[in-house]
N, C-alpha and C positions, 0 to 999 in steps of 0.2 A: 677449571683451568689446569690444576695439577694433573688431572687425568690426561689432558692433552699432551703435557710434557712427558708423562710416563709413556704414552703411545709413541711419541717422538723418539724416546730412548730405545724402545723395543725395535723400532725401524732402523735405528742408528747402530745397534750392536753389531750386526754383520759387517758393517763398513769398518768399525773399529777393529774387528777381528782381522779384516783384510789388511789393516795398517801395520801388520807384523808384530802386534803385541803378543807375547808368549801366552798370556791368559788375561782374563778381566773379570771384575766383580761390579755389580750395580749396588751402591750403598746409599740408602736413604739417610739424610741428616736431619737433625732437629733444629738447626738454626734457620728458621724462615722457610722450611720445606725444601731446602736444596737437596739435589740428588747428584751423586758423583758416580762416574764410571771410572774405575781404577785399573790400570794395567798392573799385572803381577809378574815379577821376574822369577827366575828359577830359584833364587835365594829366599823368596817369600816376601820381600819388600815390595811396596807398591807406590805408584805415583798417580796423581789425578790425570786422566786422559781427557775427560769431558766433565764439565760441571754445569748443571742446569739450575738456574736461580729463578723460580717462578715469581718471586716478589719483585725482582728488578727486571723481569722479562729478558733475561740474557742467557746465552749459551756460550760457554768458554771452551774452546778446543785447544788442547796443549800438545797436539800431535798432528803432523801432516799426514793426510789420509789419501789413499788411492781410490778413485771411483771404481765401483763394482758394477759390472754388467751382468744381469741375470742370464744364465745359460740354461736353456731347455734342450737337453741332448736329443738328437734324432739318430736313429739306427738305420744305416743304409743296408744292413744285412736283413734279408727276409727269411723268416723262420729260424732266427738265431737261437731260440729256445728248443728247437728240434722236436716240436710236438705236433707238427702237421705232416701227415703221411697219406696223401690222397691216392697214391699209386698202389698201396697195399700194406700188408702186415710184414714187417721185417724184424719182429721181436725174437724170432728164431734165426740163428746164424745160417746164412745161405751164401752161395757163391756170388761174388761181385763181378761185374763186367765193366771194363774201362768205358768211360763216357756215359754210362747209364745214370739216370736220375733215380734215386731211391726216395728218401724223404724230400719233401718239396724244396726246390731250388738248390739241392745238394747233388752235385755231379761227381761221380766216382772218378778218381785218377789212379791208374795202375801203370807202372812202368816196369817191364820185365817180370816181376813177381806176380803171383796170384794171391787172392785174398778172399775172406768171407766178410760180409757186412752184417751188422746187428744193431737194432734200435733198442735202447735200454732206458728204463725208468727207475732203476734201483742203483744204490751205491753212488749217488750224486755228491757233488762237493759239499763239505760241511757248511751249514748255514745258508745254503742256496736251496730255496724251497720251490717246488713245482717245476723243476727243470727235467728235461730228458736229454739223452745223449746218443751220439752215433759213433760206432766203433768199427774200424776195419782191422782185421787180423790176418797177417801173412800166412799163407798155406804152402809156400815154397821158399826156397833160399836163393839169394842172388843179389846182384847190384841193381838197385832200382828205387822206386818211390811208391808209397801207398798213402791214400787219404782222399780228400775231396776238395773241390773248389766251388765257389759261387761266383759265376760271371755277373758283373754289374752292368745293367743296361746303359747304353750310350746316353739316353735322355737324362740319366742320373749322374753319370760320371763327368759329363761335360760341365756340370755346375761345380765340380770339385777340382777342376784343372787349376794348378798353381796353389792349391790350398794345402795346409798341414792337416793330415788326418791320422787317426789312431785306430788300429785294429786290435781287439782284445778277445780272449776266450779262456775258459777253464779247460785245461788239457790234462789227460791221464795217459801215460805210456810207460812201457818197459824198455824203450829205445831212447838213447841220449841224443838222437838226431830228430826228435819230434819238434816241429816248429810251426809257427803260423807266419803268413807273409802277405804282402800287398803287391800284386802284379800290375804294372802300369802300361802293358802293351809291348815293352821291350826288356824289362828286367823285373826281378822280384826282390823287394826289401823284406828281410826276414827278422823275426824276433830272436832273442837269445833262446838257446835250446832247453828243452825239458831235461831234468836230471836223469830221466830214465828209471826212476825209483819206483814206479808203479802207483804213485799217489797223485791226487789232483794238485795241479800247480797253475797259477794265474800267469798267462803269457800276454805280452802286448808288444806292439811295434808302432813307432811313430815315423811318418814319412811325409816329405813335401812332394806332392805330385807334380809331374811336368805340366807346363802350360799348354801342351798339345799332346793328346793321347788318342790312340787308335783302339784301345781295349782296356778293360780293368777287371780284375778278379780278386776275391779274397781266397787265400790258400791255407789249407789245414792238412799238413802232410808230415810223414817221415821223409826228410830231404836234407840236403846240405845247406849251408848258409847262403849259397848262391842258387838255390832251387835245383841242385843237381842230384844225381843218383848217389846212394850210399849203400853200404853193405847191410842187407836185411836177412834175418834168420827166421825161418818158419816159427810162428808163435809171437813174433813182434807185433805190437798193435798200436794204433793211434785212436784215441777217443776224445771227443770234445763236446762242450755245451756252452750256452750263454755267449754266443758269438756277437760281437758288437763292432760296428765301424762308424765312428763319429768324427766330425770336424774337431780340430784342436789338437794340442800337443800332449794330451793325457787321456787315459781311458776313463770314461764316465761310467757310473753305475748302469747296469743293463736295463734297457727298456725295449719293449716290443716295437717292431717296425709298424708305424702308424698309431702306436699307443694302446691298442687293444687287440684281443684275439680276433674279433670280427674284421677289423681293418687289415690285420696280417693275413687272414684267410683270403680276403678279397685280393690282396696283393699277390698271393700265390696263384689265384685263379686267373690272373692276367697272363700267366704262362702255362697253366694246366688246370682244367676243370672237367667236371663230369656230372652225370645225373645221379650217380649213386651217393649214399651218405658219405660224409668225410672219411669215416673209418672203415668203409666197405671197399674191398678190392674190386676192380672192374672184372667183367666176365664171370660173375659169381652166380648167375641165374636168378637174381633178385627181381621181383616184379614191382615191389613197392617203390613209388616215386618215379616210375618209368614214363616215357612219352607214350601216349595212347591216342588213337584217332579212329573214328568210323571210316570205313571204306566208302569212297564216294563214286567210284567207277568200277566196272567189272572187267576192265582190261588192265592188267598189272602195270604196264608202262605209262598209263595215264594218271597214276596216283603219285603225286609229289607232296611231301610233308616237310614243313619248315620248323626248325628248332632254334629259338633265340637263346643267346647266352645271357646269364645273369650278370656277368662282368665282361666288359669289352676286353678283347685279348690284345696282346702286344703286336701280333702280326696275324696274317691268315694262317689258321692252324691246320694241322693234320687231324681230321676227325674220323671216328669209327663208331659204328653201331654194333649192338650186342643183343642177342636173344635174351628173353626174360625167363627162359626155361633151361636150366643147367648151363654149364660152361660149353659154349659152342664156337668160340673164337670170334674174330672181328668180321664185320661186314654181314651181320645177321639181324634178323628181326623175327618176332613171333606173329603168326597169321592165324586168326581164329577160324577162318573158313575151312582150312584143312587141319587145324589144331596141331600145327607143326612149325618148326624153325625153318626159315627160308633165307635166301641170299638177298642182300640189299647193296645199293651203290650210293655213296655220298656225292652230292653235286652242289656247286655254287657255294662253297664255303667262304666265309668272310670273317672279319674281326668281331662282328655282332651276332653271328649265328651261321647255320648251314641248313641245306635241304638234303633230303634223301628220297630214294624211290625203291620199291621192290623190283628185283630183276624180272625181266620178261619171262613168261611161261609159268608164272605163279597163279594158282587159282585164287580168285578173290570175289566175294559176293557183296553187293551193295548192302550196307547195314551191318555187316560184320566189322571186326576191328583189327587193327595192326598195333603192335606194341614193341618198344625197344628201349634199351638204355644206351648211353653214349659217353664218349670221352673226346676231348679236344686238347691238343698240345701245340704250344708256340714257344718252346724254350729257346734260349740263346745257344 
């Protein structure tokens, strides 16, 4: 019986803590097996908060307690750890383009100024393990903005309308206008600014979303408190990691979207997917893992090939085929009949797959094979 009471106490301790006791102790007693939970004040004195008496089968509570609801945080940001990069390798600084997606679900935002983009895995926040980060560095001077946004799909943000949400991230910058923000389709609610001291700082912003929204984005930029342009000097940078958007009025500890790397990768593939390995850039001339099929007719425009998607896409994507022999650009495939790269056309694309065919005039012999890699994009 005493074991059952001890178990009861262990379950009750979190509720006692919620009841605003500064601290507490569990104290076994010798008089009949009683157990006390005592609250401890800052002065070191204590009073009995709960007393369990297994002999009398009683539990005495000397404090009004607030019910605690278990919260399992959900992250509405996809790829918030910034470690999924299907489109290519950005570990070397390279020129950024406005509206371009680099790491998965991260869309570049540049106003007036130019910038480089770089994917980093070193010099992460202290005590934050396994994170990677994305940095944009200004390469010109002017009044503008640099950074990224992540558009939130309408099927997700309609469930957040009227809710209190919190966006958080670790941010490093040498610019005191580095901020994060929540865009609701008409305005951006921003966090306090980074100090600009070049160290990692934890930023967060809490906002009650409107009950009717036409768009939503998480914003990570050098910008004013109203998402306006600010003075930027060449060399100013914005770097961030561990981005989290959760319901509620506080920032919860970071979790992956979907709870695991596999789930998060599948979420990324709803917007962009490919036949190449995750860490291999498209149009790399790779043959491994490519689509391959025997030629079934000797007239090129009679051969149609279908490629199903492993993950259903958000909308009908823009799909491309690539040769498996060196970098040849889009709209290509390899043909074993003439051992060469030839042109192809994508037809009948849909959310579950697409078909393609060799362009007319290509030599094909029945029994030979065609081979290609592919990408498909349906970003917001």
